[in-house]
Backbone as ProteinMPNN parsed JSONL, in Angstrom:
{"seq_chain_A": "MSLALKARQKARRKGGTKERVFGCDLLEHLQQSGQDVPQVLRSCTEFVEQHGVVDGIYRLSGVSSNIQRLR", "coords_chain_A": {"N_chain_A": [[0.826, -1.404, -0.122], [0.622, 2.277, -0.675], [1.992, 5.056, 0.514], [0.793, 7.561, 0.169], [-1.739, 6.379, -0.132], [-2.468, 5.288, 2.631], [-2.181, 7.805, 3.794], [-4.272, 8.894, 2.964], [-6.499, 7.591, 3.739], [-5.913, 7.715, 6.282], [-6.612, 10.31, 7.274], [-9.428, 10.204, 6.565], [-10.645, 8.582, 8.305], [-10.147, 9.885, 10.564], [-11.762, 12.105, 10.16], [-11.053, 13.85, 8.557], [-11.186, 15.838, 5.417], [-9.476, 16.345, 3.171], [-8.527, 18.991, 1.098], [-8.37, 19.01, -2.472], [-5.535, 19.405, -4.238], [-3.262, 18.714, -6.295], [-4.187, 17.433, -9.485], [-6.705, 18.17, -9.722], [-8.758, 20.772, -11.092], [-7.26, 23.825, -12.003], [-8.282, 26.959, -12.201], [-10.644, 25.863, -10.258], [-9.816, 24.986, -8.181], [-8.398, 27.454, -7.164], [-10.638, 29.109, -7.338], [-12.698, 27.775, -5.336], [-10.506, 27.879, -2.857], [-10.029, 30.452, -2.5], [-8.047, 32.177, -3.168], [-5.604, 33.569, -5.128], [-2.764, 32.499, -6.13], [-1.51, 29.484, -6.17], [-1.268, 28.117, -2.753], [1.142, 26.211, -2.578], [2.772, 26.883, -4.611], [3.195, 29.664, -3.615], [4.365, 28.982, -0.926], [6.921, 27.702, -2.032], [8.298, 29.995, -3.352], [8.374, 31.458, -1.574], [10.602, 30.287, -0.064], [12.534, 30.203, -1.655], [13.135, 32.657, -1.687], [13.562, 33.285, 0.772], [15.839, 31.782, 1.377], [17.677, 32.748, -0.134], [18.531, 32.129, -2.965], [17.918, 33.587, -5.221], [19.009, 34.651, -7.467], [19.171, 34.8, -10.8], [17.205, 33.092, -10.928], [14.498, 34.808, -11.478], [13.922, 35.915, -13.972], [14.381, 38.409, -16.557], [13.122, 38.321, -19.429], [14.287, 38.966, -23.051], [15.436, 41.663, -25.256], [18.824, 43.259, -24.208], [19.002, 46.022, -23.735], [16.427, 46.453, -23.299], [15.935, 45.124, -21.421], [17.57, 46.293, -19.18], [16.126, 49.187, -19.65], [13.698, 48.615, -18.467], [14.621, 48.168, -15.712]], "CA_chain_A": [[-0.011, -0.114, -0.179], [1.284, 3.484, -1.071], [2.277, 6.338, 1.335], [-0.466, 8.383, -0.235], [-2.926, 5.88, 0.221], [-2.252, 5.483, 3.725], [-2.103, 8.976, 4.458], [-5.927, 9.437, 2.933], [-7.159, 6.534, 4.964], [-5.702, 7.815, 8.281], [-7.407, 11.364, 7.186], [-10.997, 9.863, 6.554], [-11.069, 8.027, 10.031], [-10.151, 10.963, 11.45], [-13.068, 12.614, 9.406], [-10.76, 14.97, 8.114], [-11.082, 15.798, 4.149], [-8.322, 17.184, 2.688], [-8.662, 19.305, -0.632], [-7.017, 18.129, -3.243], [-4.234, 20.364, -4.753], [-3.065, 17.963, -7.314], [-4.968, 16.632, -9.962], [-7.6, 19.012, -10.545], [-8.372, 21.688, -12.157], [-6.322, 24.81, -11.154], [-8.965, 27.465, -11.827], [-11.721, 25.411, -9.546], [-8.98, 25.411, -6.787], [-8.208, 28.856, -6.842], [-11.729, 29.862, -6.802], [-12.767, 27.215, -3.443], [-9.574, 28.404, -1.746], [-9.842, 31.81, -2.562], [-6.856, 32.672, -3.685], [-4.824, 34.308, -6.222], [-1.739, 32.114, -6.552], [-2.057, 27.925, -4.904], [-0.308, 27.962, -1.499], [2.373, 25.153, -3.135], [3.827, 27.917, -5.414], [3.439, 30.513, -2.623], [5.666, 28.67, -0.041], [7.856, 27.445, -3.078], [8.861, 31.194, -3.446], [8.403, 31.88, 0.131], [11.285, 29.333, 0.708], [13.344, 30.391, -2.348], [13.194, 34.243, -1.553], [14.174, 33.332, 2.528], [17.355, 31.102, 1.554], [18.968, 33.724, -0.9], [18.565, 31.444, -3.636], [16.685, 34.212, -5.805], [19.493, 35.063, -8.282], [19.358, 33.467, -11.554], [15.691, 32.111, -11.196], [13.392, 35.553, -11.586], [14.53, 36.87, -15.039], [13.381, 38.852, -17.458], [13.623, 37.776, -21.196], [14.365, 40.025, -23.957], [16.822, 42.218, -25.887], [19.352, 43.665, -22.907], [18.927, 47.158, -23.817], [15.14, 46.561, -23.073], [15.862, 44.674, -19.656], [18.012, 47.751, -18.861], [15.078, 50.348, -19.579], [12.737, 47.927, -17.447], [15.07, 48.057, -14.445]], "C_chain_A": [[0.805, 1.436, -0.072], [1.074, 4.288, 0.11], [0.731, 7.01, 1.597], [-1.455, 7.629, 0.43], [-3.378, 5.582, 1.895], [-2.492, 6.604, 4.586], [-4.037, 9.307, 4.173], [-6.379, 8.261, 3.585], [-6.815, 6.796, 5.743], [-6.894, 9.514, 7.725], [-8.852, 11.131, 7.181], [-11.179, 9.31, 7.69], [-10.9, 9.034, 10.899], [-11.825, 12.182, 11.389], [-12.194, 13.88, 8.984], [-10.718, 15.052, 6.095], [-10.304, 16.796, 3.151], [-8.484, 17.663, 1.36], [-7.571, 19.102, -1.353], [-6.453, 19.662, -4.157], [-4.466, 19.775, -6.41], [-3.696, 17.166, -8.216], [-6.445, 17.467, -9.975], [-7.349, 20.135, -11.177], [-8.112, 22.828, -11.296], [-7.261, 26.003, -10.608], [-10.506, 27.179, -10.82], [-10.957, 25.544, -8.043], [-8.81, 26.575, -6.799], [-9.483, 29.239, -6.297], [-12.176, 28.97, -5.376], [-11.716, 27.559, -2.781], [-9.402, 29.991, -1.485], [-8.774, 32.599, -2.293], [-6.463, 32.557, -4.706], [-3.613, 33.016, -6.932], [-1.889, 30.516, -5.565], [-1.209, 28.216, -4.084], [0.881, 27.221, -1.728], [3.397, 26.122, -3.362], [4.044, 28.892, -4.248], [4.719, 30.333, -1.372], [6.719, 28.162, -0.899], [8.766, 28.957, -2.878], [9.315, 31.999, -2.148], [10.228, 31.67, 0.415], [12.443, 29.279, -0.044], [14.112, 32.23, -1.937], [14.423, 34.125, -0.007], [15.561, 32.589, 2.312], [18.642, 31.725, 0.795], [19.102, 33.206, -2.376], [17.908, 32.337, -5.224], [17.664, 34.657, -7.327], [19.852, 34.287, -9.765], [17.51, 33.236, -11.65], [14.703, 33.087, -11.466], [14.044, 36.271, -12.865], [13.754, 37.554, -16.047], [13.993, 38.643, -19.074], [13.376, 39.14, -21.892], [15.826, 40.311, -24.104], [17.612, 42.987, -24.427], [18.852, 45.109, -22.737], [17.437, 47.696, -23.514], [14.835, 46.269, -21.86], [16.269, 46.224, -18.957], [16.683, 48.915, -18.708], [14.048, 49.621, -18.483], [13.305, 48.45, -16.158], [14.975, 49.072, -14.285]], "O_chain_A": [[1.669, 1.521, 0.801], [-0.003, 4.209, 0.701], [-0.068, 7.031, 2.533], [-2.017, 8.064, 1.435], [-4.549, 5.673, 2.265], [-2.88, 6.548, 5.753], [-4.824, 9.798, 4.981], [-6.936, 8.87, 4.498], [-7.322, 6.097, 6.62], [-8.082, 9.427, 8.036], [-9.531, 11.92, 7.839], [-12.224, 9.716, 8.197], [-11.503, 9.052, 11.972], [-12.546, 12.729, 12.223], [-12.745, 14.973, 9.111], [-10.105, 14.129, 5.558], [-10.686, 17.81, 2.567], [-8.583, 16.838, 0.452], [-6.367, 19.03, -1.108], [-7.075, 20.659, -4.523], [-5.26, 20.08, -7.3], [-3.844, 16.012, -7.812], [-7.312, 16.785, -10.521], [-6.3, 20.54, -11.679], [-8.546, 22.934, -10.149], [-7.355, 26.3, -9.417], [-11.337, 28.074, -10.661], [-11.425, 26.074, -7.036], [-9.521, 26.9, -5.848], [-9.621, 29.624, -5.136], [-11.969, 29.548, -4.309], [-12.073, 27.571, -1.603], [-8.827, 30.569, -0.563], [-8.614, 33.463, -1.431], [-6.776, 31.593, -5.406], [-3.669, 32.71, -8.123], [-2.329, 30.51, -4.416], [-0.168, 28.659, -4.57], [1.817, 27.584, -1.016], [4.451, 26.299, -2.753], [5.213, 28.937, -3.864], [5.604, 31.112, -1.019], [7.764, 28.219, -0.252], [9.839, 28.942, -2.275], [10.209, 32.798, -1.869], [10.974, 32.517, 0.906], [13.394, 28.617, 0.372], [15.259, 32.677, -1.966], [15.536, 34.611, 0.195], [16.431, 32.839, 3.146], [19.852, 31.517, 0.88], [19.839, 33.898, -3.078], [17.504, 31.678, -6.183], [16.986, 34.99, -8.299], [20.655, 33.358, -9.847], [16.869, 33.303, -12.699], [13.672, 32.5, -11.796], [14.72, 37.274, -12.636], [12.589, 37.262, -16.319], [15.102, 38.831, -19.573], [12.642, 40.072, -21.565], [16.851, 39.821, -23.632], [16.815, 43.274, -23.534], [18.312, 45.418, -21.674], [17.137, 48.889, -23.46], [13.919, 46.751, -21.194], [15.519, 47.029, -18.404], [16.399, 49.391, -17.609], [13.656, 50.368, -17.587], [12.569, 49.159, -15.472], [15.276, 49.556, -13.194]]}, "name": "protein", "num_of_chains": 1, "seq": "MSLALKARQKARRKGGTKERVFGCDLLEHLQQSGQDVPQVLRSCTEFVEQHGVVDGIYRLSGVSSNIQRLR"}
């Protein structure tokens, strides 16, 4: 039995129903959660920014002169 299946069965026994995140429609999930960005993406970006591995991850694409102008 997989760990995911065991976790689902344990949650059912406790009476908790966890909201699906993976394998469901993104727009539907965001509407149900009332969020603009999925929590998993928010958590990942917070981790990246807190641990200082930002350089090179967030990029502006395009011609160098246009990028300089935007900055």
